[in-house]
C-alpha positions as CSV (number, residue, x, y, z in Angstrom):
1,M,-0.8,23.6,2.2
2,T,-1.4,20.5,4.2
3,D,-2.8,20.2,7.7
4,G,-0.8,19.9,10.9
5,K,-1.6,16.2,11.4
6,H,-0.2,15.3,8.0
7,S,2.9,17.4,8.4
8,G,3.5,16.0,11.9
9,S,3.0,12.4,10.8
10,L,5.4,12.8,7.9
11,S,8.1,14.5,10.0
12,A,7.8,11.8,12.7
13,A,8.0,9.1,10.1
14,Y,11.2,10.6,8.6
15,A,12.7,11.0,12.0
16,A,11.9,7.5,13.2
17,K,14.8,5.3,14.3
18,R,13.2,1.8,14.7
19,P,10.8,-0.2,12.5
20,D,8.2,-0.4,15.4
21,E,8.2,3.4,15.6
22,V,7.5,3.7,11.8
23,A,4.7,1.1,12.1
24,A,3.0,2.9,15.0
25,I,3.1,6.3,13.1
26,Y,1.5,4.8,10.0
27,D,-1.0,2.8,12.0
28,D,-2.2,6.1,13.5
29,W,-2.1,7.9,10.2
30,A,-4.0,5.2,8.1
31,D,-7.5,6.7,8.3
32,T,-6.5,10.0,6.7
33,Y,-3.5,9.0,4.7
34,D,-5.1,8.9,1.3
35,A,-6.7,12.4,1.7
36,D,-3.5,13.9,3.2
37,M,-1.3,12.6,0.4
38,S,-3.7,13.9,-2.2
39,V,-3.5,17.3,-0.7
40,A,0.3,17.1,-0.6
41,G,0.3,16.3,-4.4
42,Y,2.1,12.9,-3.8
43,R,3.7,12.0,-7.0
44,H,5.6,8.7,-6.4
45,P,2.7,6.3,-7.1
46,T,1.9,7.9,-10.5
47,I,5.5,8.0,-11.6
48,C,6.1,4.4,-10.5
49,L,3.1,3.2,-12.3
50,A,4.2,4.9,-15.5
51,L,7.7,3.3,-15.4
52,L,6.3,-0.1,-14.5
53,A,3.8,0.0,-17.4
54,R,6.5,1.1,-19.8
55,H,8.9,-1.7,-18.9
56,L,6.8,-4.7,-17.7
57,R,4.3,-6.3,-20.0
58,R,0.6,-6.1,-19.2
59,G,-0.6,-9.1,-17.4
60,A,2.8,-10.1,-15.9
61,E,2.3,-11.8,-12.5
62,P,2.6,-11.9,-9.7
63,L,3.7,-8.5,-8.6
64,L,4.7,-7.2,-5.2
65,D,3.8,-3.7,-3.9
66,A,6.6,-3.4,-1.4
67,G,5.6,-0.6,1.0
68,A,2.0,-0.7,-0.2
69,G,0.6,1.7,2.4
70,T,-3.1,2.0,1.9
71,G,-3.0,0.5,-1.6
72,L,-2.9,3.5,-3.9
73,I,-0.7,1.7,-6.5
74,G,-2.5,-1.6,-6.1
75,E,-5.8,0.0,-7.3
76,W,-4.1,1.5,-10.3
77,L,-2.3,-1.8,-11.2
78,A,-5.6,-3.6,-11.2
79,I,-7.1,-1.0,-13.5
80,T,-4.2,-1.1,-15.9
81,G,-4.1,-4.8,-16.3
82,Y,-1.9,-6.5,-13.7
83,P,-4.2,-9.2,-12.2
84,R,-2.2,-10.6,-9.3
85,V,-0.6,-8.1,-6.9
86,E,0.5,-8.8,-3.3
87,A,1.0,-6.0,-0.7
88,L,3.8,-5.8,1.8
89,D,3.9,-3.1,4.5
90,I,5.2,-2.7,8.0
91,S,1.9,-1.2,9.3
92,Q,-1.1,-3.3,10.0
93,G,-3.3,-0.2,9.9
94,M,-2.2,0.6,6.4
95,L,-2.6,-3.0,5.3
96,D,-6.2,-3.1,6.7
97,K,-7.0,-0.1,4.4
98,A,-5.2,-1.7,1.5
99,G,-7.1,-5.0,2.0
100,A,-10.4,-3.2,2.1
101,K,-9.8,-2.1,-1.5
102,N,-10.0,-5.7,-2.7
103,V,-7.2,-5.4,-5.2
104,Y,-4.5,-7.5,-3.6
105,T,-4.3,-11.3,-3.7
106,A,-2.2,-11.4,-0.4
107,L,-1.2,-9.1,2.4
108,H,2.1,-9.4,4.1
109,R,3.0,-7.5,7.3
110,L,6.7,-7.4,7.1
111,A,9.6,-4.9,7.5
112,M,11.9,-4.3,4.5
113,G,15.6,-4.3,5.2
114,D,15.7,-7.8,6.7
115,T,15.5,-11.2,4.9
116,L,12.0,-11.6,3.4
117,P,10.2,-14.9,3.5
118,F,9.8,-15.3,-0.2
119,A,11.5,-17.6,-2.6
120,D,14.2,-16.5,-5.0
121,G,12.5,-15.2,-8.2
122,A,9.1,-15.2,-6.7
123,Y,7.8,-12.1,-8.4
124,A,7.6,-10.9,-12.1
125,G,7.8,-7.3,-10.9
126,I,8.2,-5.2,-7.8
127,V,7.2,-1.6,-7.2
128,S,8.4,0.3,-4.1
129,A,7.2,3.9,-3.9
130,G,8.3,6.2,-1.1
131,V,10.1,3.5,0.9
132,F,13.7,4.2,0.3
133,T,13.7,7.5,2.1
134,S,14.6,9.2,5.5
135,G,13.7,7.1,8.5
136,H,12.4,4.2,6.5
137,V,14.5,1.8,4.5
138,G,18.1,2.3,3.3
139,V,20.2,0.6,0.7
140,E,20.2,-2.6,2.9
141,G,16.7,-3.3,1.5
142,L,17.7,-3.4,-2.2
143,D,19.4,-6.8,-2.4
144,E,16.3,-8.6,-1.1
145,L,14.1,-7.1,-3.7
146,I,16.5,-8.2,-6.4
147,R,16.7,-11.7,-4.9
148,I,12.9,-12.2,-5.0
149,C,12.4,-10.7,-8.5
150,R,12.8,-13.3,-11.2
151,R,15.3,-13.0,-14.0
152,G,14.0,-10.6,-16.6
153,G,11.7,-9.1,-14.1
154,V,11.4,-5.4,-13.4
155,I,11.8,-3.5,-10.1
156,V,10.6,0.1,-10.0
157,L,11.5,2.1,-6.9
158,T,11.9,5.7,-5.7
159,V,15.0,6.9,-3.8
160,K,15.3,10.1,-1.8
161,N,18.4,12.1,-2.7
162,T,19.8,11.9,0.8
163,L,20.0,8.1,0.4
164,W,21.1,8.3,-3.2
165,D,24.1,10.4,-2.3
166,A,24.9,8.3,0.8
167,G,25.6,5.0,-0.9
168,F,22.6,4.0,-3.0
169,A,24.0,5.3,-6.3
170,E,27.2,3.5,-5.6
171,R,25.4,0.2,-4.8
172,I,23.3,0.5,-8.0
173,A,26.6,1.0,-10.0
174,E,28.2,-2.0,-8.3
175,L,25.2,-4.3,-9.1
176,E,25.2,-3.1,-12.7
177,A,29.0,-3.7,-13.0
178,R,28.6,-7.3,-11.9
179,G,25.7,-7.9,-14.2
180,A,23.0,-8.4,-11.5
181,I,20.8,-5.7,-12.9
182,S,20.5,-3.2,-15.7
183,R,19.2,0.3,-15.4
184,L,16.3,0.6,-17.8
185,E,15.3,4.1,-16.8
186,E,16.1,6.8,-14.3
187,T,14.0,10.0,-14.0
188,R,15.4,13.4,-13.3
189,P,15.1,14.4,-9.6
190,Y,11.7,15.7,-8.7
191,A,9.8,16.8,-5.6
192,S,7.7,13.9,-4.3
193,M,5.2,16.1,-2.4
194,P,5.2,19.7,-3.9
195,G,2.1,20.6,-1.8
196,E,4.1,19.8,1.4
197,G,7.0,22.0,0.4
198,D,9.4,19.0,0.3
199,T,12.8,20.4,-0.5
200,V,14.8,17.2,-0.9
201,P,14.1,15.7,-4.3
202,S,13.8,12.0,-5.2
203,R,14.2,10.0,-8.3
204,C,12.5,6.9,-9.7
205,L,14.4,4.0,-11.2
206,A,13.3,1.0,-13.3
207,L,15.7,-1.9,-13.1
208,R,15.8,-5.2,-15.0
209,V,17.0,-8.2,-13.0
210,S,19.6,-10.3,-14.9
C-alpha cells in the first residue's frame, strides 16, 4: 500500500485539466516522489530502459528524457552507457531534483503537447515514461517527438490504455502507413504501479523514425 499523500498526488495529477495544474502538483510532490514511486512498484522507467537498450546502440547521443521527473531514467541511462542525456519536464521542482543527480547535460522546463524549441532531428533517441496518460499529454504530443528525433533514431514511450483506445493506436497506425515510423516493439499491457492498485494498464512502445 502507498501513503495518502502519494495516492492523492497521483489522483490529482490524473485529474488535472491544465499544464500549470500538473506542474504545481509535481512541484509539491518532488521531495517524496522517488520514495513514493518505489513503494508503488513503478515499472515504466525499467521497461523503457530495457526497450531503449535493446534498440538503440550504446553510446548514441544526445538523448532526451521527455518527462524526466526526478531523473530516475537519467541515472540508469548514465550507468548503462548513454553519455549525453537532456531532461525535459513541466515541473521546476522535479527538474531541480533531476539536476541534483548530475546525470543530465541540460535541463528544459517545457510542456509537451506544444511545439518544442528543438531542431528537427536533434536527438538520437527519446524516452518518455509515464507522460502519455490521464491528465498529462495526449496524442498531440507524439508528432513533436518524432520531429525532433533523427532519422534512424529510436523513441521509447509508454501509453495508458485510456489514451491508446482513444486515438493513440490509430495515430501510430497512420504514421506507420505513411512511412514516418516503424514499430520495433510493443509490450503486452501491464500495470504501471501494481503497489498502487492501478487498474488501467499501459503498454510500452519502441519506434524507429524513418
